[in-house]
ZALO-687618 format. One record per residue: residue number from 1; residue in one letter; y, x, z of N, C-alpha, C in turn. Coordinates in nm, 2 decimals, decimal comma. Each point is the difference from the previous one (the first is absolute). Layout:
BEGIN
(NUM 'a' (Y X Z) (Y X Z) (Y X Z))
...
This chain:
BEGIN
(1 'm' (5,53 5,65 15,95) (-0,04 -0,12 0,08) (-0,11 -0,07 -0,07))
(2 's' (-0,10 -0,05 0,08) (-0,10 -0,08 -0,06) (0,01 -0,14 0,06))
(3 'v' (-0,05 -0,10 -0,09) (0,01 -0,14 0,04) (-0,14 -0,06 -0,03))
(4 's' (-0,05 -0,07 0,10) (-0,13 -0,06 -0,01) (0,02 -0,15 0,00))
(5 'i' (-0,06 -0,06 -0,11) (0,03 -0,14 -0,02) (-0,14 -0,08 -0,02))
(6 'l' (0,00 -0,11 0,06) (-0,11 -0,10 -0,01) (0,04 -0,11 -0,09))
(7 'l' (-0,07 -0,03 -0,11) (0,04 -0,10 -0,10) (-0,12 -0,10 0,00))
(8 'v' (0,03 -0,12 0,04) (-0,11 -0,11 0,01) (0,04 -0,12 -0,09))
(9 'd' (-0,07 -0,02 -0,10) (0,02 -0,12 -0,09) (-0,13 -0,03 -0,07))
(10 'd' (-0,03 -0,13 -0,01) (-0,13 -0,04 -0,06) (0,01 0,01 -0,15))
(11 'l' (0,12 0,01 -0,06) (0,01 0,01 -0,14) (0,02 0,14 -0,05))
(12 'd' (-0,09 0,05 -0,09) (0,01 0,13 -0,05) (0,13 0,03 -0,07))
(13 'h' (0,05 -0,09 -0,08) (0,13 0,03 -0,07) (0,12 0,02 0,10))
(14 'w' (0,00 -0,07 0,11) (0,11 0,02 0,09) (-0,02 0,13 0,07))
(15 'r' (-0,12 0,04 0,04) (-0,02 0,14 0,06) (0,04 0,10 -0,10))
(16 'd' (-0,03 -0,01 -0,13) (0,04 0,10 -0,10) (0,15 0,01 -0,01))
(17 'i' (0,06 -0,12 -0,01) (0,15 0,00 -0,01) (0,07 0,06 0,12))
(18 'l' (-0,05 -0,04 0,12) (0,07 0,05 0,12) (-0,03 0,15 0,02))
(19 'r' (-0,12 0,05 -0,04) (-0,03 0,14 0,01) (0,09 0,08 -0,09))
(20 'a' (0,02 -0,04 -0,12) (0,09 0,07 -0,10) (0,14 0,00 0,05))
(21 'l' (0,05 -0,11 0,06) (0,14 -0,01 0,05) (0,02 0,09 0,12))
(22 'l' (-0,10 0,00 0,09) (0,01 0,09 0,11) (-0,01 0,15 -0,03))
(23 'e' (-0,09 0,03 -0,09) (0,00 0,14 -0,05) (0,13 0,05 -0,06))
(24 'd' (0,06 -0,09 -0,08) (0,12 0,03 -0,07) (0,12 0,01 0,10))
(25 'c' (0,01 -0,09 0,09) (0,12 0,01 0,09) (-0,01 0,10 0,11))
(26 'l' (-0,13 0,05 0,02) (-0,02 0,10 0,11) (-0,05 0,13 -0,07))
(27 'r' (0,03 0,03 -0,12) (-0,05 0,11 -0,08) (0,03 0,14 0,06))
(28 'e' (0,11 0,01 0,08) (0,03 0,13 0,06) (-0,08 0,02 0,13))
(29 'y' (-0,08 -0,09 0,04) (-0,08 0,01 0,12) (-0,15 0,01 -0,03))
(30 'e' (-0,08 0,05 0,09) (-0,14 0,00 -0,02) (-0,05 -0,14 0,05))
(31 'v' (-0,05 -0,08 -0,09) (-0,03 -0,14 0,03) (-0,15 -0,02 -0,01))
(32 'e' (-0,06 -0,05 0,11) (-0,14 -0,04 0,00) (0,00 -0,16 0,01))
(33 'i' (-0,06 -0,06 -0,10) (-0,01 -0,14 0,00) (-0,15 -0,04 0,01))
(34 'm' (-0,03 -0,08 0,10) (-0,14 -0,05 0,01) (0,01 -0,15 -0,03))
(35 'e' (-0,09 -0,05 -0,08) (0,00 -0,13 -0,05) (-0,12 -0,08 0,05))
(36 'c' (0,02 -0,13 0,03) (-0,11 -0,09 0,03) (0,03 -0,14 -0,07))
(37 's' (-0,11 -0,07 -0,03) (0,02 -0,13 -0,06) (-0,04 -0,11 0,10))
(38 'r' (-0,07 0,04 0,11) (-0,06 -0,10 0,09) (0,05 0,02 0,14))
(39 'f' (0,01 -0,10 0,07) (0,04 0,00 0,14) (-0,09 0,09 0,09))
(40 'd' (-0,13 -0,02 -0,01) (-0,10 0,08 0,08) (0,01 0,14 -0,03))
(41 'n' (0,01 0,04 -0,12) (0,01 0,15 -0,04) (0,13 0,06 0,06))
(42 'a' (0,11 -0,08 -0,01) (0,13 0,05 0,05) (-0,01 0,02 0,15))
(43 'l' (-0,06 -0,10 0,07) (-0,01 0,00 0,14) (-0,08 0,13 0,05))
(44 'k' (-0,11 0,02 -0,07) (-0,08 0,12 0,03) (0,08 0,13 -0,01))
(45 'l' (0,08 0,01 -0,11) (0,08 0,12 -0,03) (0,10 0,01 0,10))
(46 'i' (0,07 -0,10 0,04) (0,11 0,00 0,10) (-0,06 0,05 0,14))
(47 'q' (-0,12 -0,06 0,04) (-0,06 0,04 0,13) (-0,06 0,14 0,00))
(48 'a' (-0,04 0,05 -0,11) (-0,07 0,13 0,00) (0,09 0,11 -0,03))
(49 'r' (0,12 -0,02 -0,05) (0,09 0,10 -0,03) (0,06 0,08 0,12))
(50 'k' (-0,02 0,13 0,00) (0,05 0,08 0,11) (0,15 0,01 -0,01))
(51 'h' (0,05 0,03 -0,12) (0,15 0,01 -0,02) (0,05 -0,13 -0,05))
(52 'k' (0,09 -0,06 0,07) (0,05 -0,14 -0,04) (0,08 0,01 -0,13))
(53 'f' (0,01 -0,11 -0,07) (0,07 -0,01 -0,12) (0,15 -0,01 0,03))
(54 'd' (0,08 0,06 -0,09) (0,15 -0,01 0,01) (0,04 -0,14 -0,05))
(55 'l' (-0,07 -0,05 -0,10) (0,04 -0,12 -0,06) (-0,13 -0,08 -0,04))
(56 'a' (0,01 -0,13 0,02) (-0,11 -0,09 -0,05) (0,07 -0,11 -0,08))
(57 'i' (-0,05 -0,03 -0,12) (0,04 -0,10 -0,08) (-0,11 -0,10 -0,01))
(58 'l' (0,02 -0,12 0,05) (-0,11 -0,10 0,01) (0,04 -0,13 -0,08))
(59 'd' (-0,10 -0,05 -0,07) (0,01 -0,13 -0,06) (-0,03 -0,10 0,11))
(60 'l' (0,08 -0,10 0,00) (-0,01 -0,10 0,11) (-0,14 -0,07 -0,02))
(61 'r' (-0,04 -0,04 -0,12) (-0,12 -0,07 -0,02) (-0,10 0,09 -0,08))
(62 'l' (-0,11 0,03 0,06) (-0,09 0,09 -0,06) (-0,12 -0,07 -0,07))
(63 'v' (0,01 -0,13 0,00) (-0,10 -0,08 -0,08) (0,08 -0,10 -0,07))
(64 'e' (0,00 0,00 -0,13) (0,08 -0,09 -0,09) (-0,04 -0,14 0,02))
(65 'd' (-0,13 -0,03 0,02) (-0,04 -0,14 -0,01) (0,01 -0,07 0,14))
(66 's' (0,07 0,06 0,09) (0,01 -0,07 0,13) (0,15 0,00 0,04))
(67 's' (0,06 -0,12 0,00) (0,14 -0,02 0,02) (0,04 0,02 0,15))
(68 's' (-0,10 0,00 0,09) (0,03 0,02 0,14) (-0,03 0,14 0,04))
(69 'n' (-0,04 0,09 -0,09) (-0,03 0,13 0,04) (0,12 0,09 0,01))
(70 'i' (0,02 0,06 0,12) (0,11 0,09 0,02) (-0,05 0,13 0,07))
(71 'q' (-0,11 0,05 -0,06) (-0,06 0,12 0,06) (0,09 0,12 0,00))
(72 'g' (0,10 0,01 -0,09) (0,09 0,10 0,00) (0,09 0,00 0,13))
(73 'f' (0,03 -0,12 0,04) (0,07 -0,01 0,13) (-0,08 0,05 0,12))
(74 's' (-0,13 -0,03 0,00) (-0,09 0,05 0,10) (0,00 0,15 0,00))
(75 'l' (-0,01 0,06 -0,12) (0,01 0,15 -0,01) (0,13 0,05 0,06))
(76 'l' (0,11 -0,06 -0,03) (0,13 0,04 0,05) (0,00 0,01 0,15))
(77 'i' (-0,05 -0,11 0,07) (-0,01 0,00 0,14) (-0,09 0,11 0,05))
(78 't' (-0,11 0,02 -0,06) (-0,09 0,11 0,04) (0,06 0,14 -0,01))
(79 'i' (0,07 0,02 -0,11) (0,06 0,13 -0,03) (0,11 0,02 0,11))
(80 'k' (0,08 -0,10 0,03) (0,11 0,02 0,10) (-0,05 0,02 0,14))
(81 'k' (-0,12 -0,05 0,03) (-0,06 0,03 0,13) (-0,05 0,14 0,01))
(82 'i' (-0,07 0,05 -0,11) (-0,06 0,13 0,00) (0,11 0,11 -0,02))
(83 's' (0,09 -0,03 -0,09) (0,10 0,10 -0,03) (0,14 -0,06 -0,02))
(84 'p' (0,07 -0,03 0,11) (0,13 -0,07 -0,01) (0,10 0,07 -0,10))
(85 'a' (-0,01 0,13 -0,01) (0,09 0,08 -0,09) (-0,02 -0,02 -0,15))
(86 't' (-0,12 -0,05 -0,03) (-0,03 -0,03 -0,15) (0,10 -0,11 -0,05))
(87 'k' (0,06 0,03 -0,11) (0,09 -0,10 -0,07) (-0,09 -0,09 -0,08))
(88 'v' (0,02 -0,13 0,01) (-0,09 -0,09 -0,06) (0,08 -0,09 -0,10))
(89 'v' (-0,04 -0,01 -0,12) (0,06 -0,09 -0,10) (-0,10 -0,11 -0,03))
(90 'l' (0,04 -0,12 0,02) (-0,08 -0,12 -0,03) (0,05 -0,06 -0,13))
(91 'm' (-0,10 -0,02 -0,10) (0,04 -0,05 -0,13) (-0,08 -0,13 -0,03))
(92 't' (0,06 -0,08 -0,08) (-0,07 -0,13 -0,04) (0,06 -0,04 -0,13))
(93 'a' (-0,09 -0,07 -0,08) (0,04 -0,06 -0,12) (0,03 -0,15 0,01))
(94 'y' (-0,02 -0,05 0,12) (0,01 -0,14 0,03) (0,14 -0,04 0,05))
(95 'h' (0,04 -0,12 -0,04) (0,14 -0,04 0,03) (0,01 -0,08 0,13))
(96 'q' (-0,11 -0,05 0,05) (0,01 -0,08 0,12) (0,05 0,08 0,12))
(97 'p' (0,06 -0,07 0,09) (0,05 0,07 0,12) (-0,11 0,08 0,07))
(98 'v' (0,03 0,11 0,05) (-0,09 0,09 0,07) (0,01 -0,02 0,15))
(99 'e' (0,09 -0,09 0,05) (0,01 -0,03 0,14) (0,01 0,11 0,10))
(100 'g' (0,10 0,08 -0,02) (0,03 0,11 0,09) (-0,08 0,13 -0,02))
(101 'q' (-0,11 0,00 -0,08) (-0,08 0,12 -0,01) (0,08 0,11 -0,06))
(102 'e' (0,10 -0,03 -0,09) (0,08 0,11 -0,05) (0,08 0,07 0,10))
(103 'n' (0,02 -0,07 0,12) (0,08 0,07 0,11) (-0,09 0,11 0,07))
(104 'e' (-0,13 -0,01 -0,01) (-0,09 0,10 0,06) (0,00 0,13 -0,08))
(105 'a' (0,02 -0,01 -0,13) (-0,01 0,11 -0,09) (0,14 0,08 0,00))
(106 'd' (-0,01 0,13 -0,03) (0,12 0,07 -0,01) (0,08 -0,04 -0,13))
(107 'l' (-0,08 -0,05 -0,10) (0,06 -0,04 -0,12) (-0,09 -0,11 -0,06))
(108 'f' (0,06 -0,10 -0,05) (-0,07 -0,11 -0,06) (0,05 -0,01 -0,15))
(109 'i' (-0,10 0,00 -0,09) (0,04 0,00 -0,15) (-0,08 -0,11 -0,07))
(110 'k' (0,07 -0,08 -0,08) (-0,07 -0,09 -0,08) (-0,04 0,07 -0,13))
(111 'k' (-0,12 -0,01 -0,04) (-0,05 0,06 -0,13) (0,07 -0,07 -0,12))
(112 'v' (0,02 -0,13 0,02) (0,07 -0,08 -0,10) (0,12 -0,07 0,07))
(113 'p' (0,11 0,07 0,00) (0,12 -0,05 0,07) (0,06 -0,12 -0,06))
(114 'd' (0,09 -0,07 0,07) (0,06 -0,12 -0,05) (0,07 0,03 -0,13))
(115 't' (0,04 0,12 -0,03) (0,07 0,03 -0,13) (-0,11 0,01 -0,11))
(116 'g' (-0,13 0,00 0,03) (-0,10 0,00 -0,10) (-0,04 0,14 -0,04))
(117 'm' (0,07 0,10 0,04) (-0,03 0,14 -0,05) (-0,02 0,09 0,12))
(118 'f' (-0,10 0,08 0,00) (-0,02 0,10 0,11) (0,09 0,12 -0,04))
(119 'n' (0,09 0,03 0,09) (0,10 0,11 -0,02) (-0,06 0,13 0,05))
(120 'v' (-0,04 0,08 -0,10) (-0,07 0,13 0,02) (0,10 0,09 0,08))
(121 'i' (0,12 0,02 -0,05) (0,10 0,09 0,06) (0,02 -0,04 0,15))
(122 'e' (0,02 -0,13 0,02) (0,03 -0,05 0,14) (-0,12 0,03 0,09))
(123 'f' (-0,12 -0,02 -0,05) (-0,13 0,03 0,07) (0,00 0,14 0,04))
(124 'q' (0,02 0,09 -0,09) (-0,01 0,14 0,03) (0,11 0,05 0,09))
(125 'e' (0,12 -0,06 -0,01) (0,11 0,04 0,10) (-0,03 -0,05 0,14))
(126 'k' (-0,06 -0,12 0,01) (-0,03 -0,05 0,13) (-0,11 0,08 0,06))
(127 'i' (-0,10 0,04 -0,07) (-0,11 0,09 0,05) (0,05 0,13 0,04))
(128 'r' (0,09 0,07 -0,08) (0,05 0,13 0,04) (0,09 -0,02 0,13))
(129 'n' (0,08 -0,10 0,00) (0,08 -0,02 0,12) (-0,08 -0,03 0,13))
(130 'l' (-0,10 -0,07 -0,02) (-0,09 -0,03 0,12) (-0,07 0,12 0,05))
(131 'l' (-0,05 0,08 -0,09) (-0,08 0,12 0,03) (0,09 0,11 0,05))
(132 'l' (0,11 0,02 -0,06) (0,08 0,12 0,02) (0,11 -0,02 0,11))
(133 't' (0,02 -0,11 0,05) (0,10 -0,02 0,11) (-0,04 0,07 0,13))
(134 'd' (-0,13 0,03 0,01) (-0,04 0,07 0,13) (-0,01 0,15 -0,03))
(135 'c' (0,02 0,05 -0,12) (-0,01 0,14 -0,03) (0,12 0,08 0,04))
């Protein structure tokens, strides 16, 4: 089985971490991960892609210096319109309420949870469960 993943985060270190975790938890599958750091690049990739993504992992805010920026949520809406079967994970490092946006995603994950530690094992289990429930 092959899995196609779109990974969108403006921070290099988060893309590196998530890529490594995805490759590890899906190592028995052929995994294609396409990465973007900017909203416009991700949007072009989503619109041009002939074969839809199985999974998209989106950072809620794609510009760190703008507290009102929720471009990741806009990408989520676009992906769901183009390819409703694509599973979408929305991630954020911010603790303020997201006001229902987490309900639009198939999975909502805080990069810095209330416990203060990102649980790698839990993340990988959630991703596997999300992807493999339809298999």
